[in-house]
C-alpha positions as CSV (number, residue, x, y, z in Angstrom):
1,M,87.7,51.0,139.3
2,C,89.7,49.9,142.3
3,G,90.6,52.3,145.0
4,D,94.3,52.5,144.0
5,C,93.5,53.1,140.3
6,A,91.0,55.9,141.2
7,W,93.7,57.5,143.5
8,W,96.3,57.4,140.7
9,C,93.8,58.8,138.2
10,R,93.0,61.6,140.6
11,I,96.7,62.4,141.1
12,G,97.0,62.6,137.3
13,V,94.1,65.0,137.0
14,M,95.5,67.2,139.7
15,D,99.0,67.3,138.1
16,K,97.4,68.6,134.9
17,V,95.5,71.3,136.7
18,K,98.6,72.2,138.6
19,Q,100.5,72.5,135.3
20,R,97.8,74.8,133.9
21,I,98.0,77.0,137.0
22,E,101.8,77.2,136.7
23,A,101.3,78.3,133.1
24,L,98.9,80.9,134.3
25,N,101.5,82.2,136.7
26,G,104.1,82.5,133.9
27,R,101.6,84.4,131.7
28,L,100.6,86.6,134.7
29,A,104.2,87.6,135.2
30,A,104.5,88.7,131.6
31,L,101.2,90.7,131.9
32,L,102.4,92.5,135.0
33,E,105.6,93.5,133.2
34,A,103.6,94.7,130.2
35,F,100.9,96.6,132.1
36,D,103.1,97.9,135.0
37,P,100.5,98.2,137.8
38,E,102.6,100.8,139.6
39,G,102.9,102.9,136.5
40,L,99.1,102.6,136.0
41,R,98.5,103.8,139.6
42,K,100.8,106.8,139.0
43,E,99.0,107.7,135.7
44,I,95.6,107.4,137.5
45,R,96.7,109.7,140.3
46,E,98.0,112.3,137.8
47,M,94.8,112.2,135.7
48,T,92.6,112.3,138.8
49,A,94.5,115.5,139.9
50,V,93.7,117.0,136.5
51,T,90.0,116.3,136.9
52,M,90.0,118.2,140.2
53,K,91.4,121.4,138.8
54,E,89.1,124.5,138.5
55,G,87.7,124.9,135.0
56,F,88.1,121.2,134.1
57,W,84.6,121.0,132.8
58,D,84.7,124.2,130.8
59,D,85.5,122.2,127.7
60,S,83.0,119.4,128.3
61,Q,84.0,117.3,125.2
62,K,87.6,117.2,126.2
63,A,86.7,116.6,129.9
64,Q,84.5,113.6,128.9
65,G,87.4,112.1,126.9
66,I,89.7,112.4,129.9
67,M,87.1,110.9,132.2
68,Q,86.6,108.0,129.8
69,E,90.3,107.3,129.6
70,L,90.6,107.5,133.4
71,A,87.8,105.0,133.8
72,E,89.5,102.6,131.3
73,L,92.8,102.9,133.2
74,Q,91.1,102.2,136.5
75,K,89.3,99.2,135.0
76,Q,92.6,97.8,133.7
77,L,94.3,98.1,137.1
78,E,91.3,96.5,138.9
79,T,91.2,93.6,136.3
80,I,95.0,93.0,136.7
81,E,94.9,93.1,140.5
82,S,91.8,90.8,140.6
83,L,93.4,88.3,138.2
84,Q,96.6,88.2,140.3
85,Q,94.6,87.5,143.4
86,D,92.5,84.8,141.7
87,V,95.5,83.0,140.3
88,N,97.1,83.0,143.7
89,D,93.9,81.6,145.2
90,A,93.7,78.9,142.6
91,W,97.3,77.8,143.4
92,T,96.5,77.7,147.2
93,I,93.3,75.6,146.6
94,C,95.3,73.3,144.3
95,D,97.9,72.7,147.0
96,I,95.1,71.9,149.6
97,L,93.3,69.5,147.3
98,S,96.5,67.6,146.4
99,H,96.7,66.5,150.1
100,D,93.0,65.7,150.5
101,D,91.3,62.5,149.4
102,E,87.6,63.6,149.7
103,L,87.1,66.8,147.8
104,D,86.2,65.6,144.3
105,E,83.5,68.3,143.9
106,D,86.0,71.0,144.8
107,E,88.4,69.6,142.1
108,S,85.7,70.1,139.5
109,D,85.1,73.7,140.7
110,L,88.8,74.3,140.6
111,A,89.0,73.1,137.0
112,K,86.2,75.4,136.0
113,E,87.9,78.3,137.7
114,V,91.2,77.6,135.9
115,R,89.3,77.6,132.6
116,R,87.7,80.9,133.5
117,L,91.1,82.4,134.3
118,E,92.6,81.1,131.1
119,K,89.9,82.7,129.1
120,L,90.3,86.0,131.0
121,M,94.0,85.9,130.5
122,D,93.5,85.5,126.7
123,Q,91.3,88.6,126.7
124,I,93.8,90.7,128.7
125,E,96.8,89.5,126.7
126,T,95.1,90.7,123.5
127,K,95.2,94.2,124.9
128,T,99.0,94.0,125.1
129,F,99.0,94.1,121.3
130,L,97.1,97.4,121.3
131,K,100.0,99.8,121.8
132,G,99.6,102.0,118.8
133,R,99.3,105.7,119.2
134,Y,95.6,105.8,118.4
135,D,94.6,102.2,119.5
136,R,92.7,103.5,122.6
137,R,90.5,105.8,120.4
138,S,87.0,105.2,119.1
139,A,86.7,104.0,115.5
140,I,85.0,105.4,112.4
141,V,84.1,102.6,110.1
142,S,83.0,103.1,106.5
143,I,81.6,100.4,104.2
144,H,81.5,100.9,100.5
145,A,79.7,98.7,97.9
146,G,81.8,97.2,95.2
147,Q,80.6,96.3,91.7
148,G,77.5,94.2,91.6
149,G,74.5,96.5,91.8
150,T,71.8,95.5,94.2
151,E,73.7,92.5,95.4
152,A,76.7,94.7,96.4
153,N,74.3,97.2,98.1
154,D,72.8,94.4,100.2
155,W,76.2,93.1,101.1
156,T,77.2,96.5,102.3
157,K,74.1,96.7,104.6
158,M,74.9,93.2,105.9
159,L,78.4,94.2,106.8
160,T,77.1,97.4,108.4
161,R,74.8,95.4,110.6
162,M,77.6,92.9,111.4
163,Y,79.9,95.7,112.8
164,M,77.0,97.3,114.7
165,K,76.3,93.9,116.4
166,F,80.0,93.4,117.1
167,G,80.2,96.9,118.7
168,Q,77.3,96.0,120.9
169,R,79.0,92.7,121.9
170,M,82.1,94.8,122.9
171,E,79.9,97.1,124.9
172,W,80.8,100.2,122.8
173,K,78.2,102.9,121.9
174,V,77.3,102.4,118.3
175,E,76.1,105.2,116.0
176,L,75.1,105.1,112.3
177,L,76.6,108.5,111.2
178,D,75.6,108.4,107.6
179,F,74.4,106.2,104.8
180,S,73.2,106.4,101.2
181,K,70.6,103.9,100.1
182,G,70.9,101.7,97.0
183,D,68.4,102.0,94.2
184,E,66.5,98.8,95.1
185,A,67.9,97.7,98.5
186,G,70.8,98.0,100.9
187,Y,73.4,100.8,101.0
188,N,75.8,102.3,98.6
189,D,77.9,103.5,101.5
190,A,77.5,103.6,105.3
191,T,79.6,105.1,108.1
192,L,79.5,104.0,111.7
193,L,81.0,105.4,114.9
194,L,82.1,102.8,117.4
195,L,82.5,104.8,120.5
196,G,84.5,103.1,123.3
197,P,88.0,102.3,124.6
198,F,90.3,100.5,122.2
199,A,87.6,100.4,119.4
200,Y,90.1,101.5,116.8
201,G,92.8,99.1,118.1
202,Y,90.4,96.2,117.7
203,M,88.8,97.3,114.5
204,K,91.8,98.6,112.5
205,H,92.7,95.3,110.8
206,E,89.1,94.9,109.5
207,A,90.0,97.4,106.8
208,G,90.1,95.8,103.4
209,T,88.0,94.0,100.9
210,H,85.3,91.5,102.1
211,R,84.0,88.9,99.6
212,L,80.5,87.3,99.7
213,V,79.5,84.2,97.8
214,R,75.8,83.1,97.9
215,Q,72.7,82.4,96.0
216,S,71.4,85.9,95.2
217,P,67.9,86.7,96.5
218,F,67.7,89.4,93.8
219,N,68.2,86.9,91.0
220,A,65.1,85.2,89.6
221,D,67.1,82.1,88.9
222,S,68.8,82.1,92.3
223,L,72.2,81.8,90.7
224,R,75.3,81.8,92.8
225,Q,76.9,85.3,92.8
226,T,80.1,86.8,94.2
227,T,80.2,90.4,95.3
228,F,82.6,92.7,97.3
229,A,82.6,95.5,99.7
230,L,85.4,97.7,100.9
231,V,85.8,98.5,104.6
232,E,87.7,101.5,105.9
233,V,88.6,102.0,109.6
234,L,89.9,105.3,111.0
235,P,90.5,106.5,114.5
236,E,88.4,109.3,115.9
237,L,90.7,112.3,116.4
238,A,90.3,115.0,119.0
239,E,89.7,118.6,117.9
240,D,93.1,119.7,119.2
241,D,95.0,116.8,117.7
242,S,98.2,118.2,116.2
243,E,98.4,115.5,113.5
244,V,95.8,117.3,111.4
245,E,95.1,121.0,111.2
246,I,92.2,122.4,109.1
247,S,91.7,126.1,108.6
248,D,88.3,127.6,107.9
249,D,89.2,128.7,104.4
250,E,89.9,125.1,103.4
251,I,86.4,123.8,103.9
252,E,83.1,124.3,102.0
253,F,80.1,123.9,104.2
254,E,76.6,122.8,103.1
255,A,73.4,122.1,105.2
256,F,70.5,120.0,103.9
257,R,67.5,118.1,105.1
258,S,68.2,114.5,106.3
259,S,66.9,111.8,104.0
260,G,67.1,109.1,106.7
261,A,64.9,108.1,109.6
262,G,64.9,110.6,112.4
263,G,62.9,112.4,115.0
264,Q,60.4,115.2,114.5
265,N,63.2,117.8,114.0
266,V,65.6,115.8,111.9
267,N,63.7,115.7,108.6
268,K,62.0,119.1,108.9
269,V,65.0,121.4,109.0
270,S,68.4,121.5,107.3
271,S,70.2,119.6,110.1
272,A,72.3,117.3,107.9
273,V,75.8,118.6,107.0
274,R,78.1,118.0,104.1
275,I,81.7,119.4,104.2
276,K,84.2,119.4,101.4
277,H,87.9,119.8,102.0
278,L,88.9,122.0,99.1
279,P,92.7,121.2,98.9
280,T,92.0,117.4,98.6
281,G,88.4,117.2,97.4
282,I,87.4,114.9,100.2
283,V,83.7,115.1,101.0
284,V,82.1,113.9,104.3
285,T,78.5,113.9,105.4
286,C,76.6,113.3,108.6
287,Q,72.8,113.3,108.8
288,T,71.8,111.2,111.7
289,Q,72.4,113.5,114.7
290,R,69.5,115.6,115.9
291,T,71.0,119.1,115.3
292,Q,73.1,120.8,112.7
293,V,75.8,121.6,115.3
294,Q,76.1,117.9,116.3
295,N,76.3,116.9,112.7
296,R,78.9,119.5,111.9
297,N,81.1,118.5,114.9
298,T,80.8,114.8,113.8
299,T,81.6,115.7,110.2
300,M,84.7,117.6,111.2
301,S,85.9,114.7,113.2
302,M,85.3,112.4,110.2
303,L,87.2,114.8,107.9
304,Q,90.1,114.9,110.4
305,A,90.3,111.1,110.4
306,K,90.3,111.0,106.6
307,L,93.0,113.6,106.3
308,W,95.1,111.7,108.9
309,E,94.6,108.5,106.8
310,K,95.7,110.3,103.7
311,K,98.8,111.6,105.4
312,M,99.7,108.1,106.8
313,Q,99.2,106.5,103.3
314,K,101.5,109.1,101.7
315,Q,104.2,108.4,104.3
316,K,103.8,104.6,103.7
317,E,104.1,105.0,100.0
318,Q,107.2,107.1,100.3
319,K,108.8,104.5,102.5
320,S,107.8,101.7,100.1
321,A,109.2,103.7,97.2
322,L,112.5,104.1,98.9
323,K,112.7,100.4,99.5
324,G,111.7,99.7,95.9
325,E,108.4,98.0,97.0
326,Y,105.9,100.7,96.0
327,Q,102.6,99.6,94.4
328,A,99.9,102.0,93.4
329,A,96.9,102.1,95.6
330,S,94.1,99.9,94.2
331,W,90.6,98.7,95.1
332,G,91.9,96.9,98.1
333,T,93.2,93.6,99.4
334,Q,90.8,90.8,100.0
335,I,91.0,89.9,103.6
336,R,88.1,87.6,104.3
337,S,85.7,85.4,102.4
338,Y,82.1,84.7,103.5
339,V,80.6,81.7,101.6
340,L,76.9,80.9,102.1
341,H,76.5,78.6,99.1
342,P,77.3,75.9,98.0
343,Y,78.8,75.3,101.5
344,K,79.0,77.5,104.6
345,Q,82.2,79.0,105.7
346,V,83.9,82.3,106.7
347,K,87.7,82.3,106.3
348,D,90.2,85.0,107.0
349,L,92.9,84.8,104.3
350,R,95.6,86.4,106.5
351,T,95.3,84.3,109.6
352,G,93.6,81.1,108.4
353,V,90.9,81.5,111.1
354,E,87.6,80.1,109.8
355,S,84.1,79.4,111.0
356,K,81.5,77.0,109.7
357,Q,78.7,79.2,111.1
358,P,78.6,82.3,108.9
359,E,75.2,83.3,110.4
360,K,76.8,83.8,113.8
361,V,79.7,85.7,112.3
362,L,77.3,88.0,110.4
363,D,75.5,88.5,113.7
364,G,78.6,90.0,115.2
365,E,80.6,87.1,116.5
366,L,84.0,88.4,115.2
367,E,86.1,88.0,118.3
368,A,88.1,85.0,117.0
369,F,88.9,86.8,113.7
370,V,89.8,90.1,115.3
371,E,92.0,88.6,118.1
372,A,93.9,86.3,115.7
373,E,94.8,89.2,113.5
374,L,96.1,91.3,116.5
375,R,98.2,88.3,117.7
376,L,99.6,87.7,114.1
377,L,100.9,91.3,113.9
């Protein structure tokens, strides 16, 4: 290539990089408006003042929740400020390189930095969609086997593992709160706690029916079989949350020995807890914590979440009925299909997002599906 051609080619590449940085500047302005750094600083100062008050740690559970929220706000502010500085630096470097003929290696580094900033911008923008009242909360995820016997039980266990892996990828603390084993394999039901900031916001649209198509390993003829599992996602509510109030005379308490894997104490004493809410008949169980007190606290949190969901569902049905759109609650809406045979594909039926690598999806790579659903709504 002649010198002039190479020069014009270089100018074209730099123009494209410059356009991408300009686009980043526009997106950054929208993010600064959405997150309001000065408002974040004020909120951080106010929360920090609360943590300095005498008696703050008297209620350790509440104090830990406040400290976790404070840490998340500080992280948000630091991320936004760092992104702003990096975009400004990229613009300065681009301007320098556009007037220099001998910095090809730096051009490549700049292009890599712009790609990094674009990816980081995507991640931060996703959080602008998490503005719901409980989106910052941790998530309680329950998976229930549909019809299909052992095949459905195995599918429920596969989904449980998938969400545990996704939680780990998101750097949340993952706890298996409860499960009931199938007769031959897998789970009839399983309940997870994904403990971390925005877990409910990210997970809430995973609720619905998930469909699996594969050659069944439990069929002697290896026939293709379709099975379903229902996923429920609830926010973890605080004890003093005014949305749901539970009086002592409304619950029936039972302690029993855990049937799951556990430490020395877990299976030898009645540490597992089952609570029934008498007015609604809702029953919740937790058997994986080490002590009865821990299991009882977790179970009450699960019950609060289920009662909140019931309240929200009733309000939704009332609004739909007024609009003439009411439909009775049913098994659930199929939201995603996982096909392992005769071809390989995972497809979300709401967003159209798909993957030809179901093994990776089932190993927790759900980001593309989760983020697409957040942006759609």
